[in-house]
DOGUDO-786465 format. One record per residue (C-alpha): residue in one letter; x, y, z; chain. Coordinates in steps of 0.001 Angstrom, whole numbers, plus 500000, padded with zeros to 6 digits. Example, Ala and Ser with C-alpha at 12.3 -4.5 7.8 and 13.67 -1.06 7.14 Angstrom:
2
+------+--------+--------+--------+-------+
! roba !      x !      y !      z ! kolza !
+------+--------+--------+--------+-------+
!    a ! 512300 ! 495500 ! 507800 !     A !
!    s ! 513670 ! 498940 ! 507140 !     A !
+------+--------+--------+--------+-------+
% end
This chain:
468
+------+--------+--------+--------+-------+
! roba !      x !      y !      z ! kolza !
+------+--------+--------+--------+-------+
!    m ! 497804 ! 492050 ! 189613 !     A !
!    t ! 495800 ! 491103 ! 186556 !     A !
!    t ! 495944 ! 493062 ! 183366 !     A !
!    k ! 493324 ! 493577 ! 180629 !     A !
!    a ! 492952 ! 491093 ! 178143 !     A !
!    p ! 493898 ! 492247 ! 174395 !     A !
!    t ! 490885 ! 491881 ! 172025 !     A !
!    r ! 492876 ! 491315 ! 168951 !     A !
!    l ! 496342 ! 490879 ! 167877 !     A !
!    p ! 498921 ! 493718 ! 166817 !     A !
!    e ! 499459 ! 494063 ! 163433 !     A !
!    l ! 502349 ! 494025 ! 161363 !     A !
!    s ! 503928 ! 496846 ! 159619 !     A !
!    r ! 504589 ! 496476 ! 155860 !     A !
!    t ! 508560 ! 496091 ! 157134 !     A !
!    q ! 507809 ! 493376 ! 160101 !     A !
!    s ! 505567 ! 491534 ! 157359 !     A !
!    i ! 508343 ! 490850 ! 154924 !     A !
!    g ! 510771 ! 490956 ! 157946 !     A !
!    l ! 509148 ! 487811 ! 159236 !     A !
!    l ! 508359 ! 486202 ! 156035 !     A !
!    v ! 511922 ! 486321 ! 154780 !     A !
!    g ! 513107 ! 485288 ! 158212 !     A !
!    i ! 510703 ! 481573 ! 157830 !     A !
!    v ! 512029 ! 481234 ! 154310 !     A !
!    v ! 515796 ! 482034 ! 155199 !     A !
!    f ! 515634 ! 479466 ! 158248 !     A !
!    i ! 513600 ! 476055 ! 156336 !     A !
!    t ! 516173 ! 477067 ! 153222 !     A !
!    t ! 519307 ! 477079 ! 155358 !     A !
!    l ! 517868 ! 473789 ! 157069 !     A !
!    v ! 517009 ! 472021 ! 153626 !     A !
!    v ! 519673 ! 473312 ! 151207 !     A !
!    d ! 522766 ! 470788 ! 150651 !     A !
!    l ! 525862 ! 473597 ! 151969 !     A !
!    p ! 528898 ! 472264 ! 151219 !     A !
!    g ! 531613 ! 471345 ! 154398 !     A !
!    i ! 529295 ! 472090 ! 157180 !     A !
!    e ! 528135 ! 469502 ! 159597 !     A !
!    p ! 523968 ! 469068 ! 160062 !     A !
!    a ! 524269 ! 470353 ! 164036 !     A !
!    a ! 526530 ! 473604 ! 162150 !     A !
!    q ! 523795 ! 473720 ! 159453 !     A !
!    r ! 520703 ! 474085 ! 161943 !     A !
!    m ! 522445 ! 476315 ! 164125 !     A !
!    l ! 523173 ! 478291 ! 161178 !     A !
!    a ! 519489 ! 478304 ! 160506 !     A !
!    v ! 518884 ! 479727 ! 164072 !     A !
!    f ! 521135 ! 482266 ! 163799 !     A !
!    l ! 519948 ! 483555 ! 160783 !     A !
!    l ! 516546 ! 483543 ! 161655 !     A !
!    a ! 517448 ! 485681 ! 164444 !     A !
!    i ! 519066 ! 488088 ! 162583 !     A !
!    v ! 516307 ! 488746 ! 160147 !     A !
!    l ! 513986 ! 489065 ! 163016 !     A !
!    w ! 515656 ! 491041 ! 165384 !     A !
!    v ! 517144 ! 493589 ! 162710 !     A !
!    t ! 513121 ! 493969 ! 161302 !     A !
!    e ! 511725 ! 493345 ! 164659 !     A !
!    a ! 509084 ! 491457 ! 162930 !     A !
!    i ! 508605 ! 490516 ! 166322 !     A !
!    p ! 509237 ! 491712 ! 169827 !     A !
!    l ! 513163 ! 491286 ! 170455 !     A !
!    v ! 512421 ! 489279 ! 173608 !     A !
!    a ! 510083 ! 487090 ! 171652 !     A !
!    t ! 512933 ! 486403 ! 169003 !     A !
!    a ! 515496 ! 485836 ! 172012 !     A !
!    l ! 513080 ! 483322 ! 173341 !     A !
!    l ! 512550 ! 481503 ! 170057 !     A !
!    v ! 516592 ! 481149 ! 169738 !     A !
!    i ! 516706 ! 479231 ! 173104 !     A !
!    l ! 513583 ! 477066 ! 172139 !     A !
!    l ! 515081 ! 476231 ! 168558 !     A !
!    q ! 518098 ! 474817 ! 169828 !     A !
!    v ! 516981 ! 472923 ! 172154 !     A !
!    l ! 514548 ! 471303 ! 169844 !     A !
!    l ! 517602 ! 471700 ! 166962 !     A !
!    l ! 520320 ! 471033 ! 168682 !     A !
!    t ! 519846 ! 468663 ! 171890 !     A !
!    d ! 518600 ! 465485 ! 172883 !     A !
!    q ! 515589 ! 465875 ! 172741 !     A !
!    a ! 515720 ! 467516 ! 169136 !     A !
!    l ! 512542 ! 467012 ! 167212 !     A !
!    v ! 514983 ! 464964 ! 164108 !     A !
!    p ! 517437 ! 463643 ! 166505 !     A !
!    l ! 521418 ! 464259 ! 165691 !     A !
!    e ! 523757 ! 461592 ! 165042 !     A !
!    e ! 524930 ! 462856 ! 168827 !     A !
!    s ! 523612 ! 465607 ! 170029 !     A !
!    v ! 526129 ! 469221 ! 170744 !     A !
!    t ! 524413 ! 470344 ! 174325 !     A !
!    t ! 521405 ! 469292 ! 176520 !     A !
!    p ! 518457 ! 471246 ! 177548 !     A !
!    a ! 519408 ! 471740 ! 180757 !     A !
!    d ! 522476 ! 473452 ! 179663 !     A !
!    t ! 520796 ! 475620 ! 176571 !     A !
!    f ! 518004 ! 476690 ! 179064 !     A !
!    a ! 521089 ! 477997 ! 181943 !     A !
!    a ! 521412 ! 481063 ! 179851 !     A !
!    l ! 517945 ! 482455 ! 181665 !     A !
!    a ! 520361 ! 482111 ! 184616 !     A !
!    d ! 523581 ! 483333 ! 183587 !     A !
!    p ! 525902 ! 484963 ! 185308 !     A !
!    v ! 525046 ! 488500 ! 183554 !     A !
!    i ! 521158 ! 487669 ! 184143 !     A !
!    i ! 522361 ! 487908 ! 187592 !     A !
!    l ! 523753 ! 491104 ! 187739 !     A !
!    f ! 521265 ! 492726 ! 185988 !     A !
!    l ! 518817 ! 491234 ! 188251 !     A !
!    g ! 521098 ! 493003 ! 190772 !     A !
!    g ! 521483 ! 496534 ! 188595 !     A !
!    f ! 517866 ! 496774 ! 188250 !     A !
!    l ! 516785 ! 496243 ! 191728 !     A !
!    i ! 518960 ! 498855 ! 192824 !     A !
!    a ! 517733 ! 501444 ! 190226 !     A !
!    d ! 514187 ! 500544 ! 190905 !     A !
!    g ! 514877 ! 500679 ! 195029 !     A !
!    a ! 517019 ! 504216 ! 194320 !     A !
!    a ! 513457 ! 505750 ! 192446 !     A !
!    k ! 511276 ! 504249 ! 195097 !     A !
!    y ! 513041 ! 505853 ! 198259 !     A !
!    n ! 514146 ! 508853 ! 195686 !     A !
!    l ! 517948 ! 508149 ! 196057 !     A !
!    d ! 518636 ! 508447 ! 192428 !     A !
!    k ! 517164 ! 511883 ! 192393 !     A !
!    n ! 519317 ! 513132 ! 195579 !     A !
!    l ! 523214 ! 511394 ! 193986 !     A !
!    a ! 522459 ! 513243 ! 190804 !     A !
!    a ! 522128 ! 516133 ! 192058 !     A !
!    l ! 525229 ! 515805 ! 193826 !     A !
!    l ! 527108 ! 514112 ! 190681 !     A !
!    l ! 525900 ! 517246 ! 188377 !     A !
!    r ! 526926 ! 520265 ! 190418 !     A !
!    p ! 530634 ! 520287 ! 189129 !     A !
!    f ! 529098 ! 520008 ! 185844 !     A !
!    i ! 525878 ! 521121 ! 185167 !     A !
!    a ! 527256 ! 525382 ! 184969 !     A !
!    g ! 529253 ! 524380 ! 181888 !     A !
!    g ! 526098 ! 523760 ! 179376 !     A !
!    a ! 524293 ! 520284 ! 177962 !     A !
!    r ! 527120 ! 519294 ! 175887 !     A !
!    r ! 529817 ! 519499 ! 178703 !     A !
!    t ! 527540 ! 517824 ! 180877 !     A !
!    v ! 527167 ! 515046 ! 178814 !     A !
!    l ! 531131 ! 514616 ! 178350 !     A !
!    g ! 531268 ! 514943 ! 182200 !     A !
!    l ! 529320 ! 512064 ! 182640 !     A !
!    m ! 530738 ! 510171 ! 180259 !     A !
!    l ! 533968 ! 510654 ! 181249 !     A !
!    i ! 532960 ! 509478 ! 184810 !     A !
!    t ! 531425 ! 506331 ! 183293 !     A !
!    a ! 534282 ! 505836 ! 180912 !     A !
!    l ! 536833 ! 505650 ! 183887 !     A !
!    l ! 534841 ! 503427 ! 185886 !     A !
!    s ! 534138 ! 500923 ! 183344 !     A !
!    m ! 537774 ! 500839 ! 182642 !     A !
!    f ! 538071 ! 498945 ! 186403 !     A !
!    v ! 534079 ! 497699 ! 186415 !     A !
!    s ! 532369 ! 495616 ! 184633 !     A !
!    n ! 530767 ! 497544 ! 182031 !     A !
!    t ! 527289 ! 496269 ! 182813 !     A !
!    a ! 527560 ! 497445 ! 186165 !     A !
!    t ! 528581 ! 501117 ! 185601 !     A !
!    t ! 525810 ! 500916 ! 183274 !     A !
!    a ! 523468 ! 499638 ! 185748 !     A !
!    t ! 525087 ! 502198 ! 188494 !     A !
!    m ! 524607 ! 505334 ! 186390 !     A !
!    f ! 521446 ! 505124 ! 185262 !     A !
!    a ! 519923 ! 504740 ! 188976 !     A !
!    v ! 521498 ! 507666 ! 188954 !     A !
!    l ! 520660 ! 509333 ! 185997 !     A !
!    l ! 516884 ! 508173 ! 185799 !     A !
!    p ! 515589 ! 511428 ! 187367 !     A !
!    v ! 517852 ! 513226 ! 185187 !     A !
!    l ! 516722 ! 511922 ! 181642 !     A !
!    m ! 512980 ! 512241 ! 182928 !     A !
!    a ! 513507 ! 516033 ! 183406 !     A !
!    l ! 515040 ! 516831 ! 179931 !     A !
!    p ! 512618 ! 517327 ! 177128 !     A !
!    a ! 510850 ! 514717 ! 175305 !     A !
!    g ! 512790 ! 513464 ! 172235 !     A !
!    k ! 516239 ! 513909 ! 171009 !     A !
!    a ! 518042 ! 515086 ! 174136 !     A !
!    r ! 516435 ! 511842 ! 176023 !     A !
!    t ! 517814 ! 509745 ! 173470 !     A !
!    g ! 521394 ! 511644 ! 173512 !     A !
!    l ! 521817 ! 511058 ! 177148 !     A !
!    a ! 520648 ! 507322 ! 177782 !     A !
!    l ! 522793 ! 506555 ! 174460 !     A !
!    s ! 525697 ! 508144 ! 176078 !     A !
!    i ! 525749 ! 506245 ! 178740 !     A !
!    p ! 525657 ! 502782 ! 177478 !     A !
!    i ! 528280 ! 503705 ! 174556 !     A !
!    a ! 530776 ! 505601 ! 177521 !     A !
!    a ! 530528 ! 502123 ! 179183 !     A !
!    n ! 531110 ! 499627 ! 176401 !     A !
!    v ! 534336 ! 502206 ! 175104 !     A !
!    g ! 535872 ! 502676 ! 178875 !     A !
!    g ! 536010 ! 498966 ! 179151 !     A !
!    i ! 538404 ! 498740 ! 176454 !     A !
!    g ! 541332 ! 500692 ! 178599 !     A !
!    t ! 542028 ! 497946 ! 180919 !     A !
!    p ! 542475 ! 494413 ! 181046 !     A !
!    v ! 539091 ! 494201 ! 184259 !     A !
!    g ! 536860 ! 496238 ! 181813 !     A !
!    t ! 535497 ! 493737 ! 179751 !     A !
!    p ! 535290 ! 489743 ! 179619 !     A !
!    p ! 537092 ! 490150 ! 175903 !     A !
!    n ! 540289 ! 491789 ! 177642 !     A !
!    a ! 540585 ! 489026 ! 179678 !     A !
!    i ! 540030 ! 486227 ! 177371 !     A !
!    a ! 542545 ! 487182 ! 174997 !     A !
!    l ! 545266 ! 487174 ! 177753 !     A !
!    g ! 544067 ! 484530 ! 178847 !     A !
!    q ! 544189 ! 482727 ! 175079 !     A !
!    l ! 547469 ! 484549 ! 174977 !     A !
!    s ! 549088 ! 483323 ! 178321 !     A !
!    a ! 548402 ! 479840 ! 176989 !     A !
!    q ! 550485 ! 480016 ! 174480 !     A !
!    g ! 553062 ! 481740 ! 176426 !     A !
!    i ! 552719 ! 485550 ! 175661 !     A !
!    t ! 552445 ! 487958 ! 178416 !     A !
!    i ! 550524 ! 491643 ! 178127 !     A !
!    s ! 550824 ! 493703 ! 181485 !     A !
!    f ! 548162 ! 495377 ! 182888 !     A !
!    l ! 549816 ! 498714 ! 182157 !     A !
!    d ! 550770 ! 497399 ! 178584 !     A !
!    w ! 547581 ! 496460 ! 177924 !     A !
!    m ! 546515 ! 500200 ! 178868 !     A !
!    l ! 549229 ! 501568 ! 176717 !     A !
!    l ! 547845 ! 499690 ! 173872 !     A !
!    a ! 543801 ! 500532 ! 174513 !     A !
!    m ! 544048 ! 503798 ! 175891 !     A !
!    p ! 544760 ! 506020 ! 172791 !     A !
!    l ! 541757 ! 504067 ! 171090 !     A !
!    m ! 539497 ! 504550 ! 173895 !     A !
!    i ! 539889 ! 508451 ! 174102 !     A !
!    v ! 539441 ! 508766 ! 170566 !     A !
!    v ! 536273 ! 506781 ! 170086 !     A !
!    l ! 534782 ! 508263 ! 173335 !     A !
!    l ! 535665 ! 512002 ! 172158 !     A !
!    g ! 534183 ! 511147 ! 168618 !     A !
!    s ! 530984 ! 509320 ! 170277 !     A !
!    w ! 530462 ! 511975 ! 172594 !     A !
!    w ! 530958 ! 514485 ! 169636 !     A !
!    m ! 528334 ! 512710 ! 167421 !     A !
!    l ! 525859 ! 512508 ! 170448 !     A !
!    t ! 526091 ! 515755 ! 171154 !     A !
!    r ! 525538 ! 517106 ! 167672 !     A !
!    r ! 523029 ! 514753 ! 166565 !     A !
!    f ! 520850 ! 514701 ! 169273 !     A !
!    i ! 521566 ! 517704 ! 171903 !     A !
!    a ! 521557 ! 520697 ! 171416 !     A !
!    a ! 523852 ! 522974 ! 173204 !     A !
!    d ! 520765 ! 525277 ! 174438 !     A !
!    t ! 518979 ! 522162 ! 175762 !     A !
!    p ! 517486 ! 522772 ! 179345 !     A !
!    f ! 518507 ! 520619 ! 182236 !     A !
!    e ! 515956 ! 520894 ! 184464 !     A !
!    i ! 517585 ! 519739 ! 187491 !     A !
!    d ! 517182 ! 520262 ! 190860 !     A !
!    l ! 520020 ! 520196 ! 192896 !     A !
!    e ! 518970 ! 520333 ! 196338 !     A !
!    t ! 519264 ! 517146 ! 198085 !     A !
!    r ! 516241 ! 515747 ! 200358 !     A !
!    f ! 517625 ! 512412 ! 201692 !     A !
!    n ! 515055 ! 510107 ! 202686 !     A !
!    t ! 515612 ! 509221 ! 206335 !     A !
!    s ! 513259 ! 506078 ! 207000 !     A !
!    p ! 514843 ! 502839 ! 208386 !     A !
!    p ! 513929 ! 500715 ! 205469 !     A !
!    a ! 515286 ! 504257 ! 203021 !     A !
!    l ! 518772 ! 503644 ! 205619 !     A !
!    v ! 518958 ! 499800 ! 204946 !     A !
!    f ! 518182 ! 500349 ! 200885 !     A !
!    s ! 520826 ! 502965 ! 201419 !     A !
!    v ! 523005 ! 501204 ! 203094 !     A !
!    v ! 522703 ! 498210 ! 200595 !     A !
!    a ! 523210 ! 499864 ! 197703 !     A !
!    g ! 526153 ! 501517 ! 198794 !     A !
!    l ! 527576 ! 498142 ! 199795 !     A !
!    t ! 527146 ! 496572 ! 196383 !     A !
!    v ! 528893 ! 499592 ! 194813 !     A !
!    v ! 531996 ! 499900 ! 196293 !     A !
!    l ! 531886 ! 495543 ! 195962 !     A !
!    w ! 531512 ! 496460 ! 192710 !     A !
!    l ! 534462 ! 499336 ! 192230 !     A !
!    t ! 536593 ! 497139 ! 194439 !     A !
!    e ! 535463 ! 493868 ! 192119 !     A !
!    p ! 539905 ! 493605 ! 191634 !     A !
!    l ! 540673 ! 493387 ! 195210 !     A !
!    h ! 538192 ! 491252 ! 196547 !     A !
!    g ! 537740 ! 488769 ! 193710 !     A !
!    l ! 534232 ! 488451 ! 193762 !     A !
!    a ! 532449 ! 487843 ! 190487 !     A !
!    s ! 530073 ! 491323 ! 189528 !     A !
!    s ! 527243 ! 488899 ! 188885 !     A !
!    t ! 527734 ! 487433 ! 192435 !     A !
!    v ! 528003 ! 490711 ! 193904 !     A !
!    g ! 524460 ! 491651 ! 191759 !     A !
!    f ! 523070 ! 489004 ! 193744 !     A !
!    i ! 523811 ! 490055 ! 197401 !     A !
!    p ! 521349 ! 493128 ! 197433 !     A !
!    v ! 518724 ! 491078 ! 195950 !     A !
!    v ! 518897 ! 488684 ! 198574 !     A !
!    l ! 519327 ! 491182 ! 201448 !     A !
!    l ! 517043 ! 494120 ! 200584 !     A !
!    l ! 514180 ! 491200 ! 200072 !     A !
!    a ! 514820 ! 489715 ! 203564 !     A !
!    t ! 514774 ! 492848 ! 205158 !     A !
!    g ! 511869 ! 494234 ! 203756 !     A !
!    a ! 513553 ! 497053 ! 201986 !     A !
!    m ! 512081 ! 495743 ! 198747 !     A !
!    g ! 509114 ! 493613 ! 198345 !     A !
!    p ! 508034 ! 490873 ! 196403 !     A !
!    k ! 505680 ! 493307 ! 194266 !     A !
!    d ! 509158 ! 495488 ! 193504 !     A !
!    l ! 510577 ! 492212 ! 192364 !     A !
!    q ! 507188 ! 491555 ! 190075 !     A !
!    g ! 507629 ! 494993 ! 188578 !     A !
!    l ! 511973 ! 494733 ! 187456 !     A !
!    q ! 512537 ! 494795 ! 183707 !     A !
!    w ! 512187 ! 490791 ! 182930 !     A !
!    h ! 512239 ! 491185 ! 179292 !     A !
!    v ! 515675 ! 492735 ! 178892 !     A !
!    l ! 516431 ! 489976 ! 181179 !     A !
!    y ! 515319 ! 487585 ! 178418 !     A !
!    l ! 516527 ! 489763 ! 175819 !     A !
!    v ! 520092 ! 488961 ! 177001 !     A !
!    a ! 519583 ! 485400 ! 178034 !     A !
!    g ! 518830 ! 484943 ! 174410 !     A !
!    g ! 522070 ! 486364 ! 173064 !     A !
!    i ! 524073 ! 484278 ! 175374 !     A !
!    a ! 522130 ! 481351 ! 174134 !     A !
!    l ! 522687 ! 481996 ! 170517 !     A !
!    g ! 526957 ! 482067 ! 171737 !     A !
!    s ! 527145 ! 479485 ! 172985 !     A !
!    g ! 525027 ! 477474 ! 170324 !     A !
!    i ! 527269 ! 478448 ! 167527 !     A !
!    g ! 530289 ! 477383 ! 169397 !     A !
!    a ! 528979 ! 473656 ! 170806 !     A !
!    s ! 527254 ! 473432 ! 167324 !     A !
!    g ! 530958 ! 473858 ! 165431 !     A !
!    m ! 529323 ! 476852 ! 163327 !     A !
!    d ! 532526 ! 479095 ! 164168 !     A !
!    v ! 534437 ! 477036 ! 162818 !     A !
!    w ! 532777 ! 476441 ! 159835 !     A !
!    l ! 532966 ! 480254 ! 158959 !     A !
!    l ! 536166 ! 480734 ! 159819 !     A !
!    e ! 537276 ! 477770 ! 156965 !     A !
!    l ! 535203 ! 479570 ! 154304 !     A !
!    i ! 537900 ! 481750 ! 153686 !     A !
!    a ! 541423 ! 481045 ! 151747 !     A !
!    w ! 543360 ! 482962 ! 154904 !     A !
!    d ! 547156 ! 481978 ! 153563 !     A !
!    l ! 545833 ! 483870 ! 150314 !     A !
!    l ! 545425 ! 487296 ! 151991 !     A !
!    p ! 547966 ! 490168 ! 153035 !     A !
!    g ! 548206 ! 490686 ! 156426 !     A !
!    t ! 546509 ! 493852 ! 156556 !     A !
!    a ! 543784 ! 492416 ! 154873 !     A !
!    l ! 543671 ! 489663 ! 156888 !     A !
!    i ! 543491 ! 492134 ! 160305 !     A !
!    a ! 540575 ! 493789 ! 158634 !     A !
!    l ! 538450 ! 490594 ! 158270 !     A !
!    l ! 538996 ! 489353 ! 161815 !     A !
!    v ! 537956 ! 492787 ! 163118 !     A !
!    f ! 535410 ! 492517 ! 160823 !     A !
!    a ! 534501 ! 489260 ! 162168 !     A !
!    g ! 534745 ! 490318 ! 165805 !     A !
!    l ! 532452 ! 493621 ! 165469 !     A !
!    a ! 529723 ! 491777 ! 163191 !     A !
!    m ! 529480 ! 488736 ! 165695 !     A !
!    s ! 529217 ! 490825 ! 168392 !     A !
!    t ! 526741 ! 493052 ! 166911 !     A !
!    v ! 524097 ! 490249 ! 167474 !     A !
!    i ! 525608 ! 487681 ! 170095 !     A !
!    s ! 527065 ! 488870 ! 173514 !     A !
!    s ! 530728 ! 490332 ! 172920 !     A !
!    s ! 532138 ! 487826 ! 175577 !     A !
!    a ! 530590 ! 484959 ! 173547 !     A !
!    a ! 531967 ! 486194 ! 170494 !     A !
!    a ! 535366 ! 486745 ! 171318 !     A !
!    n ! 535815 ! 483430 ! 173401 !     A !
!    l ! 534609 ! 481841 ! 170044 !     A !
!    l ! 536767 ! 484241 ! 167410 !     A !
!    i ! 539930 ! 484675 ! 169232 !     A !
!    p ! 540942 ! 481108 ! 169970 !     A !
!    l ! 540383 ! 480525 ! 166100 !     A !
!    a ! 542203 ! 483549 ! 165266 !     A !
!    l ! 544964 ! 482745 ! 167481 !     A !
!    s ! 545465 ! 479147 ! 165820 !     A !
!    l ! 545201 ! 481102 ! 162385 !     A !
!    a ! 547730 ! 483965 ! 163051 !     A !
!    i ! 550130 ! 480810 ! 164914 !     A !
!    g ! 549954 ! 478744 ! 161480 !     A !
!    l ! 550339 ! 481395 ! 159277 !     A !
!    g ! 553018 ! 483044 ! 161321 !     A !
!    l ! 551927 ! 486396 ! 162121 !     A !
!    n ! 552195 ! 488430 ! 165369 !     A !
!    a ! 549373 ! 486251 ! 167697 !     A !
!    a ! 549470 ! 488934 ! 170274 !     A !
!    l ! 548101 ! 491672 ! 167493 !     A !
!    i ! 545891 ! 489571 ! 166185 !     A !
!    a ! 544321 ! 488932 ! 169585 !     A !
!    v ! 544293 ! 492382 ! 171039 !     A !
!    v ! 542460 ! 493780 ! 167497 !     A !
!    v ! 539989 ! 490770 ! 167987 !     A !
!    a ! 539352 ! 491789 ! 171376 !     A !
!    l ! 538514 ! 495345 ! 170978 !     A !
!    g ! 536486 ! 494811 ! 167987 !     A !
!    c ! 534368 ! 492787 ! 169821 !     A !
!    a ! 533972 ! 495426 ! 172720 !     A !
!    l ! 533732 ! 497983 ! 170197 !     A !
!    a ! 529973 ! 496061 ! 169136 !     A !
!    m ! 527462 ! 498246 ! 170228 !     A !
!    a ! 524737 ! 498533 ! 167169 !     A !
!    l ! 521603 ! 496685 ! 168913 !     A !
!    p ! 520064 ! 495939 ! 172132 !     A !
!    i ! 521254 ! 492517 ! 172653 !     A !
!    s ! 524593 ! 493308 ! 171662 !     A !
!    t ! 525752 ! 494413 ! 174731 !     A !
!    p ! 524366 ! 494314 ! 178537 !     A !
!    p ! 524544 ! 498116 ! 178694 !     A !
!    n ! 522936 ! 498777 ! 175348 !     A !
!    a ! 520020 ! 496349 ! 176545 !     A !
!    i ! 519831 ! 498482 ! 180218 !     A !
!    a ! 519758 ! 501761 ! 178035 !     A !
!    y ! 517124 ! 500304 ! 175604 !     A !
!    a ! 514959 ! 499179 ! 178946 !     A !
!    t ! 514487 ! 503002 ! 179421 !     A !
!    g ! 511710 ! 503346 ! 176909 !     A !
!    e ! 513863 ! 506345 ! 175470 !     A !
!    v ! 516157 ! 504717 ! 172676 !     A !
!    p ! 514847 ! 504251 ! 169416 !     A !
!    q ! 516188 ! 500615 ! 168192 !     A !
!    s ! 516928 ! 502826 ! 164586 !     A !
!    a ! 518786 ! 505438 ! 166823 !     A !
!    m ! 520674 ! 502723 ! 168613 !     A !
!    i ! 521188 ! 500967 ! 165263 !     A !
!    s ! 522870 ! 504091 ! 163843 !     A !
!    t ! 524696 ! 505378 ! 165837 !     A !
!    g ! 526659 ! 502055 ! 167166 !     A !
!    l ! 527403 ! 501554 ! 163232 !     A !
!    v ! 529157 ! 504258 ! 163063 !     A !
!    i ! 530981 ! 503611 ! 166155 !     A !
!    g ! 531590 ! 500324 ! 164833 !     A !
!    a ! 532801 ! 501595 ! 161568 !     A !
!    v ! 535268 ! 504187 ! 163393 !     A !
!    g ! 536757 ! 501409 ! 165373 !     A !
!    f ! 536626 ! 499264 ! 162456 !     A !
!    g ! 538643 ! 501799 ! 160392 !     A !
!    l ! 541327 ! 502633 ! 163758 !     A !
!    l ! 542146 ! 498764 ! 164587 !     A !
!    a ! 542120 ! 497823 ! 160877 !     A !
!    f ! 544229 ! 500637 ! 159500 !     A !
!    v ! 545965 ! 502525 ! 162255 !     A !
!    m ! 546332 ! 501018 ! 165324 !     A !
!    p ! 548434 ! 498275 ! 164684 !     A !
!    t ! 550991 ! 500805 ! 162717 !     A !
!    w ! 551025 ! 502951 ! 165699 !     A !
!    w ! 551810 ! 500282 ! 168479 !     A !
!    s ! 554492 ! 498849 ! 165933 !     A !
!    w ! 555737 ! 502348 ! 165707 !     A !
!    l ! 555914 ! 502570 ! 170018 !     A !
!    g ! 557505 ! 499242 ! 169753 !     A !
!    l ! 554241 ! 497297 ! 171937 !     A !
!    l ! 553723 ! 494998 ! 169338 !     A !
+------+--------+--------+--------+-------+
% end
């Protein structure tokens, strides 16, 4: 299928023009200025990192274009094909381009195909009717609370990405039935927020949790499944309820009409039945990931193969997927891997005289670092970068290593201010119902609340309970 060729380039707004100029200046300046104590590869990566932040925040160019620019610049600056060669390259083009086929991307591919298939066969509308029947009588705000509680509960045991993909497959017709405007934005935001927050509740809920436990285990420190839940569940509940209150008061009026057809009329044609079986199998495998051990990304690829092989979905369905969102996530993944490979992360952490800081200030800085880094790169990448360094710092200063690892992991998981901050955010952004300004403002408030609780409240609470 061909599209009509544009006759002129898009015009930039004042903010976009300033953002583009600032990004270019910051990029070039960072490359050429002599920064103390930083290796050449790390300085080049810092230039890419700062450019990406400016372009993503100002949307000077499309978000997906910035994501792909990050990958291209890393190939041209950090690999053995660098335009100005390094004494020793820190990565290869193949490793950098591998972000485009990262397991998270594969998971997205399966989730998007299921979502599109559910719409194609009207399965999503019927499932939404069944799901909402117990909640719809309680009004719009109570309905959103029920949806967020269900999403958070699933996200405690399933990857937050898979949970979000599944919930949006069910809720898309509900979203479209709402009046255009704030109500749609509020509902579309509620799902990724609930998935992100719910994921902190168990060790398997989100990758930063598992990364923290793995790093602690390497140091001979063990936190059991139940202990993690005791640590994280109070924080999860407070942030989840606070997020629901903020979303409903800001976006969803109490009298918002939910015009939903609760009558179910399932498609029983052979292709529809095949799709339903495959989609159901995929969801069950996502929900039982801790039992069978198959990674959610591997499970996500199963429906792609089966649906295309059986003809329940065709090449045109595959062509119509939200590929720009997949590339957007890939850019965040590549940025995280580049920061680690170049040594930029070490340079950033060495800028501060940690041993001169009080314990509370140190914890606050580490939580802030986790939130800030996870806002612009994937939380998994940020946790992989920060937690080992934070643990080394804690051990060197004689601090509670378990406490440091837990607060950094939870800080990383609570960052959700940009579409590239977490895969659930990217899925919500792909609906077209969430302006980036709304996502930024909401995510920053949640991040600020999480920062305050993690830095100044939860350590004392855990100490009183004897958990850490």
